[in-house]
Every structure is written in structure tokens, then in C-alpha cells.
C-alpha positions in Angstrom: 0.0 0.0 0.0 2.8 2.4 1.0 4.8 1.8 -2.2 1.7 2.3 -4.3 0.9 5.6 -2.6 4.4 6.9 -2.9 4.4 6.3 -6.7 1.3 8.4 -7.2 1.2 11.9 -8.8 1.8 14.6 -6.3 -1.8 15.7 -6.0 -3.1 12.1 -5.7 -0.5 11.2 -3.1 -1.4 14.3 -1.1 -5.1 13.4 -1.3 -4.5 9.8 -0.1 -2.2 11.0 2.7 -4.7 13.6 3.8 -8.0 11.7 3.4 -7.0 8.2 4.3 -3.7 8.6 6.2 -5.1 11.4 8.3 -2.0 13.5 7.6 -3.0 17.1 8.2 0.3 18.6 7.0 -0.5 22.1 5.6 1.7 21.5 2.5 -0.5 18.6 1.5 -3.6 20.7 1.9 -2.1 23.4 -0.3 -1.2 20.8 -3.0 -4.8 19.4 -2.9 -6.4 22.8 -3.1 -4.2 24.0 -6.0 -4.9 20.8 -7.9 -8.7 21.2 -7.5 -8.5 24.9 -8.3 -6.4 24.4 -11.4 -8.8 21.8 -12.7 -11.8 24.0 -11.9 -10.4 27.2 -13.4 -9.0 25.6 -16.6 -10.6 27.3 -19.5 -13.1 29.4 -17.4 -13.5 33.1 -17.6 -14.7 34.2 -14.1 -15.3 37.7 -12.9 -12.7 38.7 -10.3 -15.3 39.1 -7.5 -16.9 35.7 -8.3 -13.4 34.1 -8.4 -12.5 35.6 -5.0 -15.7 34.1 -3.4 -15.1 30.7 -5.0 -11.5 30.3 -3.8 -12.5 29.6 -0.1 -15.1 27.1 -1.3 -12.2 24.9 -2.7 -11.0 24.0 0.7 -14.5 23.5 2.0 -15.2 21.1 -0.9 -12.1 19.2 0.0 -13.1 19.0 3.7 -16.6 18.0 2.8 -15.7 15.1 0.5 -13.0 13.9 3.0 -15.5 14.0 5.8 -18.1 12.2 3.8 -15.5 9.5 2.9 -14.7 9.0 6.6 -18.2 9.1 8.0 -21.3 7.4 6.6 -23.7 9.7 8.5 -22.0 13.0 7.5 -24.5 15.6 6.6 -23.5 17.9 3.7 -23.3 21.7 4.3 -26.5 23.4 3.4 -26.5 26.0 0.7 -27.9 28.8 3.0 -24.9 28.2 5.3 -22.5 28.6 2.4 -24.4 31.7 1.2 -23.9 33.2 4.6 -20.3 32.2 4.6 -19.8 34.1 1.3 -21.9 37.0 2.5 -24.4 36.6 -0.4 -28.1 36.1 -0.2 -29.7 32.7 -0.9 -31.0 33.6 -4.3 -27.5 34.8 -5.4 -26.1 31.6 -4.0 -28.5 29.5 -6.1 -28.1 31.6 -9.2 -24.4 32.0 -9.3 -22.5 29.8 -6.8 -24.4 26.6 -6.3 -23.3 25.1 -9.6 -19.7 26.1 -8.9 -20.0 24.4 -5.5 -21.3 21.2 -7.1 -18.5 21.3 -9.7 -15.9 21.7 -7.0 -17.2 18.8 -5.0 -17.3 16.7 -8.2 -13.7 17.5 -8.9 -12.7 16.4 -5.4 -14.6 13.2 -5.8 -12.9 12.6 -9.1 -9.5 13.2 -7.5 -10.5 10.6 -4.8 -11.5 8.1 -7.4 -8.4 8.7 -9.5 -6.2 8.2 -6.4 -7.9 5.0 -5.4 -7.9 3.5 -8.9 -4.2 4.4 -9.3 -3.3 2.6 -6.0 -5.4 -0.4 -6.9 -3.9 -0.6 -10.4 -0.4 -0.5 -8.9 -1.0 -3.6 -6.8 
């Protein structure tokens, strides 16, 4: 298992160590967030103010997916809580940010799946 993990791409290795190895090293968290952000922002033209509000959601998406992987009874963060976190009203959240939030979580889930498939394929 350890050899398989060490052979992974940097972002996949960071994800496995963070999510499944419970390694809370800050550098790993930065690697994960940068990987998710780079995949999210690739080819998108976002307004600066929208982009500034989405950046903190990257880390929240990583935390949410990791928590749901570790805990079967985890309850996902409600949209109105995230809207309050971003200081926007609920209708703005639904109209502008909800789809981005779903996309961020999907990217983290895909990162998780890619990491697990890569580890299994190595063995």
C-alpha cells in the first residue's frame, strides 16, 4: 500500500495521505487545493469578484468530501450556510455559486476516485 501511494502523482498522493492517512500537513492541503482549483479554473473566464468568493469554497469542498468518505452519516453543508459564509443572499447563491460548488465537489470526488484507482492498479 505504501509503495503504491508513494508512486502516485503529487496531488493524488497528497489526497491519499490527507484523506485516508489522516495526515494534516499544511503543505498537503495546499497541493490538494491547488490541484482542484487548477482543474476548476481551466478554460473558465470568471469575474474577479466571483473568483474571490469561490476560492475559499475549494478548501470547504475538500473537507466535505474527505469528511463524507470517513463518516457514513455525514450531513452535507446546506446552501444557505454557504451563502452566509460568502456574504451573499440565498438567491444569489442559487443563481451564481451553487453550480460552482457542485462542480468543486465533483472535482474532489474525481480526485479521490483517480487516487484509489491508481493505488489499486499498482497492486
